[in-house]
C-alpha positions as CSV (number, residue, x, y, z in Angstrom):
1,M,-18.8,8.2,-2.4
2,N,-16.1,9.7,-5.0
3,N,-13.3,7.7,-6.6
4,T,-11.0,10.3,-3.7
5,S,-12.9,8.7,-1.0
6,K,-13.0,5.2,-2.7
7,L,-8.9,5.5,-2.9
8,I,-8.2,6.3,0.8
9,E,-10.6,3.7,1.8
10,I,-8.9,1.0,-0.1
11,L,-5.5,2.4,0.7
12,E,-6.4,2.1,4.8
13,R,-7.9,-1.5,4.5
14,S,-6.2,-3.0,1.6
15,P,-2.7,-1.5,0.6
16,K,-1.8,-4.3,-1.6
17,S,-4.8,-3.6,-3.5
18,K,-4.8,-4.1,-7.1
19,G,-7.2,-1.5,-7.7
20,I,-5.4,1.5,-6.3
21,S,-3.3,2.2,-9.6
22,P,-7.1,2.5,-11.4
23,L,-8.2,4.4,-8.5
24,I,-5.3,6.8,-8.4
25,K,-6.2,7.6,-12.2
26,L,-9.7,8.1,-11.6
27,A,-8.9,10.4,-8.8
28,E,-6.5,12.7,-10.4
29,S,-8.8,13.0,-13.7
30,E,-11.7,14.1,-11.2
31,S,-9.7,16.8,-9.7
32,N,-8.9,19.9,-10.7
33,L,-6.1,20.4,-8.3
34,D,-2.6,22.1,-9.6
35,I,0.2,20.9,-7.6
36,T,2.6,22.8,-9.1
37,K,1.2,25.7,-7.4
38,Q,0.8,23.9,-4.0
39,L,4.0,22.2,-3.6
40,E,4.8,24.1,0.0
41,M,1.7,21.9,1.1
42,L,3.7,18.9,0.6
43,T,6.6,19.5,2.5
44,G,6.9,17.3,5.9
45,V,7.1,13.8,6.6
46,W,4.6,11.2,5.0
47,E,3.9,7.9,5.6
48,L,3.8,6.1,2.4
49,R,1.1,3.2,2.0
50,W,1.4,2.5,-1.1
51,S,4.3,2.8,-4.0
52,S,4.6,1.7,-8.0
53,S,8.0,0.7,-7.2
54,K,9.1,-2.7,-7.7
55,S,11.2,-2.8,-4.9
56,P,10.5,-4.8,-2.1
57,L,11.9,-2.3,0.3
58,L,9.4,0.1,-1.2
59,N,6.2,-2.2,-0.8
60,Y,3.8,-1.7,1.7
61,S,4.4,-3.7,5.2
62,P,2.7,-3.5,8.6
63,L,5.9,-4.2,9.8
64,L,8.0,-1.3,8.7
65,D,7.2,2.3,9.0
66,N,8.0,3.7,5.1
67,L,8.4,7.7,5.2
68,Q,9.1,9.9,2.7
69,I,10.6,13.4,4.0
70,L,10.1,16.1,1.6
71,D,11.8,19.8,1.5
72,L,11.0,20.7,-1.9
73,K,12.3,24.5,-1.2
74,N,15.4,22.9,-1.0
75,H,15.2,20.0,-3.8
76,R,15.5,17.6,-1.4
77,G,13.6,14.2,-0.3
78,L,14.7,11.2,1.6
79,N,12.6,7.7,2.0
80,F,13.1,6.7,5.6
81,L,12.2,3.0,6.4
82,R,11.6,2.2,10.3
83,P,10.9,-1.1,12.2
């Protein structure tokens, strides 16, 4: 199992795990993606299952849908919390 697969698994099973940050770094270092060439693929609504933010509102909770709406073409983004 590669690091990206491990990261997806741990995000689904244990979104508060301390092992997420190191796996992100490992998965990024193994990837040959150039996100600057694929920004249009990020446009849309995303569910945030993990955040490096210290804000309690941005931490994962099964009681809240933490959504991020991205419109990169217009340089806009919005975090949306829904119970």
